[in-house]
C-alpha positions in Angstrom: -14.7 10.8 35.3 -17.5 11.0 32.7 -17.6 9.5 29.2 -20.0 10.2 26.3 -21.0 7.8 23.5 -23.6 7.9 20.7 -26.1 5.0 20.8 -28.8 4.0 18.2 -32.1 2.5 19.3 -34.2 2.1 16.0 -38.0 2.4 16.3 -38.5 0.0 13.4 -36.5 -3.1 12.3 -33.4 -2.1 10.5 -34.5 -3.8 7.2 -37.6 -1.5 7.1 -35.6 1.6 7.8 -33.1 0.6 5.1 -36.0 0.0 2.7 -37.5 3.4 3.4 -34.0 5.0 3.0 -33.6 3.4 -0.4 -37.0 4.5 -1.6 -36.4 8.1 -0.3 -33.0 8.2 -2.1 -34.6 7.0 -5.4 -37.3 9.7 -5.1 -34.7 12.3 -4.2 -32.5 11.3 -7.1 -35.4 11.3 -9.5 -36.4 14.8 -8.4 -32.8 16.1 -8.9 -32.7 14.5 -12.4 -35.9 16.2 -13.3 -34.7 19.4 -11.7 -37.8 19.7 -9.7 -38.1 22.8 -7.6 -37.9 22.1 -3.8 -36.1 18.7 -4.3 -33.4 19.6 -1.7 -36.0 20.5 0.9 -37.9 17.3 0.3 -34.7 15.4 0.7 -34.0 17.1 4.0 -37.5 16.2 5.2 -36.9 12.5 4.3 -33.5 12.6 6.1 -35.0 14.1 9.3 -37.7 11.4 9.3 -35.2 8.6 8.8 -33.0 9.9 11.6 -36.0 10.0 13.9 -36.7 6.4 13.1 -33.1 5.5 13.8 -33.6 7.2 17.2 -30.0 8.3 18.1 -29.2 9.1 21.7 -26.1 10.5 23.5 -25.1 8.2 26.5 -23.1 9.9 29.2 -21.6 7.4 31.8 -20.5 8.5 35.2 -17.4 6.5 35.9 -15.4 6.0 39.1 -11.8 4.8 38.5 -10.8 1.5 40.1 -7.4 0.9 41.8 -4.7 -1.1 40.0 -3.9 -4.5 41.4 -0.3 -5.9 41.8 0.1 -9.6 42.4 3.1 -10.6 44.5 3.8 -14.3 44.5 6.1 -15.6 47.2 7.8 -19.0 46.6 7.7 -21.1 49.8 8.8 -24.4 48.2 11.4 -26.7 49.7 14.3 -25.3 47.6 13.6 -21.9 49.2 14.7 -23.2 52.5 18.3 -23.6 51.2 20.8 -21.2 52.8 19.3 -17.6 53.2 16.7 -17.8 50.4 13.8 -17.8 52.9 15.0 -14.6 54.6 15.7 -13.0 51.2 12.2 -13.7 50.2 10.6 -12.2 53.3 12.8 -9.1 53.0 11.7 -8.7 49.3 8.0 -9.3 50.1 8.1 -6.7 53.0 9.8 -4.2 50.7 7.2 -4.7 48.0 4.3 -4.4 50.3 5.7 -1.1 51.7 6.4 0.3 48.2 3.0 -0.6 46.8 1.2 0.7 49.8 2.7 4.1 49.2 1.4 4.3 45.6 -1.9 6.0 44.9 -4.9 3.9 43.8 -2.9 0.6 44.0 -3.8 -2.6 45.7 -1.6 -5.6 46.4 -2.6 -9.3 46.5 0.0 -11.5 48.2 0.1 -15.1 47.2 2.2 -17.6 49.1 2.6 -20.7 47.0 4.9 -23.6 46.1 4.2 -25.8 49.2 2.8 -29.1 47.8 2.5 -31.0 51.0 -1.3 -31.1 50.9 -1.3 -32.4 47.3 1.0 -35.5 47.3 0.3 -36.1 43.6 1.9 -32.8 42.6 5.6 -32.5 41.9 7.8 -29.4 41.8 7.1 -25.7 42.5 3.7 -24.6 41.4 3.4 -20.8 41.4 1.2 -20.1 38.4 -1.6 -22.4 39.4 -2.5 -20.3 42.5 -1.8 -17.2 40.4 -4.4 -18.2 37.8 -7.0 -18.7 40.6 -6.3 -15.2 42.0 -6.4 -13.6 38.5 -9.8 -15.1 37.9 -11.2 -12.9 40.6 -9.9 -9.6 39.2 -10.8 -7.9 35.8 -7.8 -8.1 33.5 -7.7 -4.3 32.9 -7.0 -3.8 36.6 -3.9 -6.0 36.6 -0.9 -3.7 36.9 1.9 -6.2 37.3 2.9 -9.7 38.6 6.0 -9.9 40.7 7.5 -13.3 41.5 9.9 -13.7 44.4 11.5 -17.1 43.8 14.8 -19.0 43.2 13.6 -19.5 39.6 13.0 -23.3 40.0 9.3 -23.1 38.8 7.8 -26.1 37.2 4.4 -24.9 36.0 5.5 -22.0 33.7 2.9 -21.3 31.0 4.0 -21.4 27.4 3.2 -17.8 26.7 1.8 -14.7 28.4 -1.3 -15.0 26.3 -2.4 -18.1 28.2 -2.5 -15.9 31.4 -4.8 -13.4 29.6 -3.0 -10.3 31.0 -1.2 -7.4 29.4 1.0 -6.4 32.3 4.7 -6.8 33.1 6.0 -10.0 34.8 9.0 -9.4 37.1 11.2 -12.0 38.8 13.1 -11.1 42.0 15.6 -13.9 42.2 16.8 -15.4 45.5 20.0 -17.3 46.0 23.7 -16.9 45.0 24.8 -16.6 41.3 27.7 -19.1 41.7 26.0 -22.1 43.4 27.2 -25.7 43.1 25.7 -29.0 44.2 26.1 -32.7 43.9 23.0 -34.8 43.0 22.1 -38.4 42.6 19.7 -39.5 39.9 18.1 -42.9 39.5 17.9 -43.3 35.7 16.1 -46.7 35.7 14.8 -48.9 38.4 12.4 -51.9 38.4 9.0 -51.5 39.9 8.7 -55.2 40.8 10.9 -58.3 40.9 10.8 -62.0 41.5 11.9 -62.9 45.0 15.3 -64.4 44.9 16.3 -63.1 41.5 19.0 -60.5 40.8 17.7 -57.1 39.8 19.5 -54.0 38.4 19.1 -50.3 38.8 20.9 -47.6 36.9 22.1 -44.4 38.6 24.1 -41.3 37.9 26.1 -38.9 40.1 26.5 -35.3 38.9 28.5 -32.4 40.2 26.6 -29.2 39.2 27.5 -27.1 37.3 28.7 -29.9 35.0 32.5 -30.1 35.0 35.0 -32.7 33.8 34.2 -36.3 34.5 36.5 -38.8 36.0 36.1 -38.3 39.7 34.5 -41.0 41.9 32.0 -40.9 44.7 30.9 -43.6 47.2 27.3 -44.8 46.7 25.7 -47.0 49.3 22.5 -49.1 48.8 20.3 -49.8 51.8 17.4 -52.2 51.6 14.6 -51.7 54.1 17.0 -49.6 56.3 19.9 -52.2 56.2 23.0 -51.4 54.2 23.7 -54.2 51.7 26.4 -53.0 49.3 28.3 -50.0 48.0 30.2 -48.9 44.9 32.6 -46.2 43.9 30.6 -44.5 41.1 32.2 -42.4 38.4 30.9 -38.8 38.5 28.9 -37.9 35.3 28.7 -41.5 34.1 25.8 -43.9 34.4 26.5 -46.8 36.8 24.6 -50.1 37.6 24.0 -51.7 41.0 22.5 -55.2 41.5 20.3 -56.2 44.4 18.0 -59.1 45.3 14.5 -59.0 46.8 14.3 -61.4 49.7 10.6 -61.2 50.5 7.2 -60.6 48.9 5.7 -57.2 49.2 7.1 -53.6 49.0 10.8 -53.1 49.7 12.2 -49.6 50.0 15.7 -49.1 48.5 17.7 -46.1 49.6 20.6 -45.1 47.4 22.9 -42.4 49.0 26.0 -40.7 47.6 28.6 -39.1 49.8 28.7 -35.2 49.9 30.4 -33.5 47.0 32.9 -30.6 47.0 30.0 -28.1 46.9 26.6 -28.8 48.5 23.5 -26.7 48.6 21.5 -29.5 50.1 22.0 -33.2 51.0 18.4 -34.0 50.2 19.2 -34.8 46.6 22.1 -37.0 47.6 19.6 -39.6 48.6 17.1 -41.3 46.2 14.5 -43.9 47.1 12.9 -46.6 45.1 10.0 -48.9 46.0 10.2 -52.4 44.5 7.4 -54.9 45.0 8.6 -58.4 45.4 6.5 -61.2 43.9 7.0 -64.9 44.1 7.4 -67.1 41.1 5.5 -70.4 41.2 6.0 -72.0 44.6 7.7 -75.3 44.6 6.3 -77.6 47.4 7.6 -81.1 48.2 4.9 -83.2 50.0 6.2 -86.4 51.6 3.4 -88.8 52.8 4.5 -91.6 55.0 1.6 -93.9 54.1 -1.9 -93.5 52.5 -4.6 -92.2 54.8 -7.8 -90.3 54.7 -6.1 -86.9 55.1 -3.6 -87.4 52.3 -6.1 -86.4 49.5 -7.1 -83.3 51.5 -3.5 -82.2 51.6 -3.1 -82.8 47.9 -6.4 -81.1 46.9 -5.5 -78.0 48.9 -2.0 -77.7 47.3 -3.2 -78.5 43.8 -6.0 -76.0 43.9 -3.5 -73.2 44.1 -2.4 -72.5 40.5 0.8 -70.8 41.8 2.0 -74.0 43.4 4.2 -76.6 41.7 3.6 -79.8 43.8 5.9 -82.8 44.0 4.2 -85.6 46.0 6.3 -88.4 47.3 4.1 -91.2 48.8 5.3 -94.5 50.3 2.7 -96.9 49.0 4.7 -100.1 49.6 7.3 -100.3 52.4 10.4 -102.3 51.8 9.5 -105.0 54.4 6.4 -106.0 52.5 7.0 -109.2 50.6 4.1 -110.4 48.4 5.8 -111.8 45.4 5.0 -108.8 43.1 7.6 -108.7 40.3 9.9 -105.6 40.6 9.1 -104.5 37.0 5.4 -104.1 38.0 6.0 -102.0 41.1 6.6 -98.7 39.1 7.3 -97.5 35.6 10.4 -95.5 36.6 12.4 -95.3 39.8 11.4 -92.4 42.0 14.2 -89.7 41.9 14.9 -89.6 45.7 18.6 -88.6 45.3 17.6 -85.8 42.9 14.9 -84.5 45.2 16.6 -84.9 48.6 20.2 -84.0 47.6 20.6 -82.4 44.2 17.6 -80.1 44.0 16.5 -79.9 47.6 17.3 -76.2 47.9 15.0 -75.3 45.0 11.9 -76.1 47.1 10.2 -73.3 48.9 8.4 -75.6 51.4 8.8 -79.2 52.5 5.8 -81.0 54.2 6.1 -84.4 56.0 2.7 -85.9 56.5 2.5 -88.9 58.9 6.0 -89.9 57.9 7.8 -92.7 59.9 11.2 -94.4 59.6 10.9 -97.3 57.2 14.3 -97.3 55.4 13.0 -95.6 52.3 14.8 -92.3 52.9 18.3 -92.8 54.3 19.4 -90.7 57.3 21.7 -88.7 55.0 18.7 -87.4 53.1 16.9 -86.4 56.3 20.1 -84.7 57.5 20.0 -82.8 54.2 16.5 -81.6 55.0 17.6 -80.5 58.5 20.5 -78.5 56.9 18.0 -77.1 54.4 15.9 -75.7 57.3 18.9 -74.4 59.1 20.1 -72.5 56.0 16.7 -70.7 55.5 14.3 -73.4 54.3 10.7 -74.0 55.5 9.4 -77.3 57.0 5.9 -78.3 58.0 5.5 -81.6 59.9 2.0 -83.1 60.5 2.4 -86.1 62.8 0.4 -89.3 63.0 0.3 -92.1 65.6 3.8 -93.3 64.5 5.3 -90.0 65.7 4.8 -91.4 69.3 6.7 -94.6 68.5 10.4 -95.5 68.2 9.9 -95.1 64.4 9.1 -91.4 64.9 10.6 -88.8 62.7 11.9 -87.2 65.9 14.3 -90.1 66.2 16.0 -89.1 62.9 18.5 -86.4 62.1 15.5 -84.2 61.4 14.5 -84.3 65.1 16.9 -81.5 66.0 14.8 -79.0 64.1 11.5 -80.1 65.5 10.3 -78.1 68.5 8.0 -80.8 70.0 9.3 -84.1 71.5 6.8 -87.0 71.6 6.0 -88.4 75.0 4.7 -91.7 73.5 1.1 -90.9 74.5 -1.6 -90.7 71.8 -5.1 -89.3 72.7 -7.9 -90.8 70.6 -11.0 -88.9 71.8 -13.0 -86.0 70.5 -11.8 -82.5 71.2 -12.1 -78.9 69.8 -8.8 -77.3 68.9 -8.5 -74.1 70.8 -6.4 -71.0 70.1 -4.0 -70.1 72.9 -3.6 -66.6 74.4 -0.4 -66.4 72.4 -2.1 -67.6 69.3 -4.8 -64.9 69.7 -2.0 -62.3 69.1 -0.2 -64.2 66.4 -1.2 -63.3 62.8 -1.2 -67.0 61.8 -4.2 -67.9 64.1 -5.6 -64.5 65.1 -9.1 -64.0 63.8 -9.6 -67.4 62.3 -13.3 -68.1 61.5 -15.0 -70.1 64.2 -12.1 -69.7 66.7 -14.3 -68.2 69.4 -12.4 -66.1 71.9 -11.2 -65.8 75.4 -14.7 -66.5 76.8 -16.3 -68.3 73.9 -15.7 -71.9 72.7 -14.8 -72.5 69.1 -17.6 -73.3 66.7 -15.6 -75.5 64.3 -15.7 -79.3 64.2 -13.8 -81.7 66.5 -10.7 -83.7 65.9 -10.3 -87.2 67.3 -6.5 -87.8 67.6 -3.7 -85.9 69.2 -0.1 -86.9 69.8 1.1 -85.7 73.1 4.4 -83.7 73.0 6.6 -81.6 75.1 8.2 -78.3 74.0 11.1 -76.2 75.3 11.1 -73.8 72.4 8.8 -72.3 69.8 5.4 -70.6 70.1 2.3 -72.7 70.9 -0.6 -71.2 68.9 -3.2 -74.0 69.4 -3.7 -76.7 72.0 -6.0 -79.7 72.3 -6.7 -82.2 75.1 -5.2 -81.4 78.5 -3.7 -78.2 77.2 -1.3 -80.3 75.1 0.5 -78.4 72.3 -1.3 -78.9 69.0 0.2 -76.2 66.6 3.8 -75.1 67.3 5.8 -72.5 65.2 9.5 -72.2 65.6 12.6 -70.6 64.1 15.6 -72.8 63.6 18.8 -71.2 62.3 17.8 -69.1 59.3 14.7 -71.2 58.6 11.3 -71.9 60.1 9.4 -75.0 61.3 5.8 -75.7 62.0 4.4 -78.8 63.7 0.9 -80.0 63.9 0.5 -82.8 66.5 -2.5 -84.4 64.8 -3.4 -86.1 61.5 -7.2 -85.2 61.8 -7.2 -81.7 60.2 -8.7 -83.3 57.1 -12.0 -83.6 59.1 -12.5 -79.8 58.6 -12.2 -80.0 54.8 -14.8 -82.8 54.8 -17.3 -80.5 56.7 -17.5 -82.8 59.8 -19.6 -81.0 62.4 -19.5 -77.9 60.3 -15.9 -78.2 59.3 -13.3 -75.5 59.9 -10.8 -73.2 58.2 -8.3 -75.8 57.1 -7.4 -74.2 53.9 -7.0 -70.7 55.5 -5.0 -72.1 58.4 -2.6 -74.0 56.1 -2.3 -71.0 53.8 -1.3 -68.8 56.8 1.1 -71.4 58.1 2.8 -71.8 54.7 3.1 -68.1 54.2 4.6 -67.6 57.6 7.1 -70.4 56.9 8.1 -68.7 53.7 8.5 -65.4 55.5 5.7 -63.5 54.0 5.7 -60.0 55.6 1.9 -60.0 56.2 2.2 -63.0 58.6 5.2 -61.8 60.6 4.5 -61.8 64.4 7.1 -59.1 65.0 6.4 -56.3 62.5 6.6 -52.5 62.3 4.7 -50.7 59.5 3.9 -47.1 58.6 1.7 -45.5 56.0 0.3 -42.1 55.3 -3.5 -41.5 55.4 -5.3 -38.2 55.4 -2.2 -36.1 56.3 -1.4 -38.5 59.2 1.5 -41.0 59.5 -0.1 -44.1 60.9 2.4 -46.4 62.7 1.4 -50.0 63.6 3.6 -52.3 65.7 2.6 -56.0 65.8 4.2 -58.1 68.6 3.6 -61.2 70.7 4.6 -59.2 73.8 2.0 -57.4 75.8 3.4 -53.8 76.0 3.0 -50.3 74.7 6.3 -49.6 72.9 7.8 -46.2 72.1 9.1 -45.6 68.6 11.5 -43.0 67.2 10.5 -41.2 64.0 13.2 -39.4 62.0 11.6 -36.7 59.8 12.9 -35.9 56.3 14.6 -32.8 57.8 16.5 -35.0 60.2 14.6 -34.0 63.3 13.9 -36.9 65.8 10.5 -37.3 67.4 9.3 -39.9 70.0 5.8 -41.5 69.8 4.2 -43.9 72.4 2.0 -46.5 70.7 -1.4 -47.5 72.1 -3.2 -50.9 72.1 -5.1 -51.4 68.8 -6.2 -55.0 69.2 -4.7 -58.4 70.2 -1.0 -58.3 69.4 -1.2 -54.8 67.9 -0.4 -51.3 68.9 -0.6 -48.1 66.8 -0.1 -44.4 66.9 -0.4 -41.4 64.5 1.8 -38.4 63.8 0.9 -35.3 61.8 2.7 -35.1 58.5 4.3 -31.7 57.9 7.1 -32.5 55.5 7.5 -34.3 52.2 10.2 -36.9 52.0 11.2 -40.2 53.6 10.3 -40.9 57.2 12.3 -43.5 59.2 10.6 -45.3 62.1 12.3 -47.6 64.5 11.6 -49.2 67.9 15.2 -50.1 68.5 14.9 -53.5 66.9 12.7 -53.1 63.8 12.9 -50.3 61.3 10.5 -49.3 58.6 10.2 -46.4 56.1 7.4 -44.3 54.8 7.4 -42.0 51.9 5.4 -38.8 51.9 5.0 -37.1 48.5 7.4 -38.0 45.6 10.3 -40.2 46.6 12.7 -38.3 44.4 11.1 -34.8 44.3 11.5 -32.7 41.1 11.9 -29.7 43.4 15.4 -30.8 44.5 16.8 -32.3 41.3 18.5 -29.1 40.6 18.3 -26.7 43.6 20.5 -24.0 42.1 18.8 -20.6 41.7 18.3 -19.6 38.0 16.4 -17.1 36.0 16.8 -19.0 32.7 13.5 -20.9 33.1 11.3 -17.9 33.5 13.3 -15.5 31.4 11.4 -16.0 28.0 8.1 -15.3 29.7 9.4 -12.3 31.6 10.9 -10.8 28.4 7.6 -11.4 26.5 5.8 -9.3 29.2 8.4 -6.5 29.1 9.5 -7.3 32.6 12.9 -8.0 34.1 14.8 -10.6 36.2 16.7 -9.1 39.2 18.9 -11.1 41.6 18.3 -9.6 45.0 21.1 -11.4 47.0 23.7 -8.8 48.0 21.9 -6.0 45.9 19.6 -3.1 46.7 16.0 -4.0 46.2 14.4 -2.1 43.2 11.9 0.7 43.6 8.4 0.7 42.0 7.0 3.1 39.4 3.7 3.5 37.7 4.2 3.7 33.9 1.9 4.0 30.9 1.1 0.9 28.8 3.3 2.1 25.9 6.4 3.0 28.0 9.4 1.0 29.2 8.5 -1.3 32.1 11.7 -1.4 34.0 14.9 0.6 34.5 18.3 0.4 36.2 17.0 0.6 39.7 13.3 0.3 39.4 10.6 -2.0 38.0 7.4 -0.8 36.5 3.7 -1.2 37.2 1.4 -0.6 34.3 -1.1 2.2 34.9 -4.5 0.5 34.6 -7.7 1.8 33.1 -10.3 -0.1 35.2 -13.4 1.7 36.3 -16.9 1.1 37.5 -20.0 2.8 36.1 -22.0 4.6 38.8 -24.7 6.3 36.7 -25.9 6.7 33.1 -27.6 9.8 31.5 -29.4 9.3 28.1 -30.1 12.4 26.0 -32.1 12.0 22.7 -30.5 13.7 19.7 -33.8 14.3 17.9 -36.7 14.8 20.4 -40.2 14.3 18.9 -41.1 18.0 18.9 -37.8 18.9 17.1 -38.5 16.2 14.5 -42.0 17.5 13.9 -40.8 21.1 13.5 -38.0 20.2 11.2 -40.2 18.0 9.0 -43.0 20.6 8.7 -40.5 23.3 8.0 -38.8 21.3 5.2 -42.2 20.4 3.7 -43.5 24.0 3.8 -40.3 25.3 2.2 -40.5 22.6 -0.5 -44.1 23.6 -1.4 -43.2 27.2 -1.4 -40.3 26.6 -3.7 -42.6 24.6 -6.1 -45.2 27.4 -6.1 -42.6 29.9 -7.5 
């Protein structure tokens, strides 16, 4: 295929040629006005010279036609796995490849798109993003057609065909049934965070698609971190509210599930998940000091240095047995509200600390019984004993003794020793990795203490010991609450920097957070998170074992995974992530959840197949939407750009005009010799005419 064009290559700048042309025209016009003989021949000579300066050439291109390109985009998103859509897609793709392969000078580019697993920040079916990338590699005049094989749930449709930069038909071969129905659950509004202990509300809606009359009811169940907490009978088509309470700090996964409806395409959109981060309001701490001592200020300074702590400090400065004649009115400005603290508002405290407390008749036994009940019902208690703990006046001899794990023997050691972390403490998150703690073969580098109250324990976890392997730090669960005991009153030496000091503030912070059930300090814990396409599972336990966990994939498939040691008290394992959705991991006792991709994917909000979304774009291109379920697949035809692009049983491919230039032949219109001859001939004829 050859093509010829006329090309100009001026020998002088255009403005000079234009000036010469104007001057020649003026002279020619003047000669005509004066009726000079030979004027026309002189004008012809001028014209030949001007054309020679313009230097026209005939360009002949030798062109080889290029084949047309048809783009076939196969939707492989999650909604295409519903019923027989996947097989319909493969049948259509196979048919198209065969039909296009039989056409002359036509290529096919197959694009499989819609799977967003590798891009967790992408929602919905994305077909046009990969199509744009493929179009960028092909000249637009070669594009013959774009054929989409999809259920029509496409979420990156361009606003117009112009944005794609093509002039070719866009056809949609639609998978799925025309009369599909489904029930879906939508979370309308949910909090992203909430204060621990406060009531929170989420708004949801249950719909039966296609929308019908409202009035029916469907059972909706709320699970919090894998445990069912409540359920309601929600009205279909009406927004409903559910209340819940966050019981711990950190992320909590809420699963809301509705029972199957009369018609179901998939149960994946019957389940919605919400992550709510629990935060604590200001912590209320009650510190009860039995008597003034050197460590009392250390306790107060540590607690007051935390701006999130509201501290109430109760100190017995003057015991009742002290008789020195001081007038009652000078003992205090107001009476200390012991009844309000230990009876009325006791449950409002997050943590109660007894520091070197002993029985002196200040707090009646009924108040100490209230504290014991407070712990049993879920409260937190920290007891730091002094020498009096080994005497008959010990706090252990009160109603509070039933919650304390260590019983005093009556022996008090008053000699220097280094607190050491036990083997169990090396695996417990409260004491694991403390600065200066040494290790199995290394002595601690922190400073010594000089007093320890000997005690015996028959329950609880001993995390630190002192002289003669005697328990020094014991943690225990009692009822719904937690208790910590420190069998010494010399921790304050660390805060003073004696012999280099020690991590007193960090240790107390960890103990307090464990007592208040912070998830980061749980000794028995199961966690999972997604990193780099891998589901990383971590199991923390005081037991020395390699547990096996069960992982339920979003599709419902169950997989087993054996965890391997990953440090003291910790085991871990990884699992390749191949599905978007909610993963449920359990070891038989603990359960955790991990979300991969969007928790409530746009892809499944309406899984019904439809051509309505893409129809405006298809019509703009001159293409057509054809449902292929239960119908014969259409044939393919090459059509001219100005002809119809589809028919009753066929879809059209525009005949392209792409080519590649393989050679160029340039032929001058006025060769130099011809110009010379014509100019001389015109001049001679002009002179001859003037001579007559």
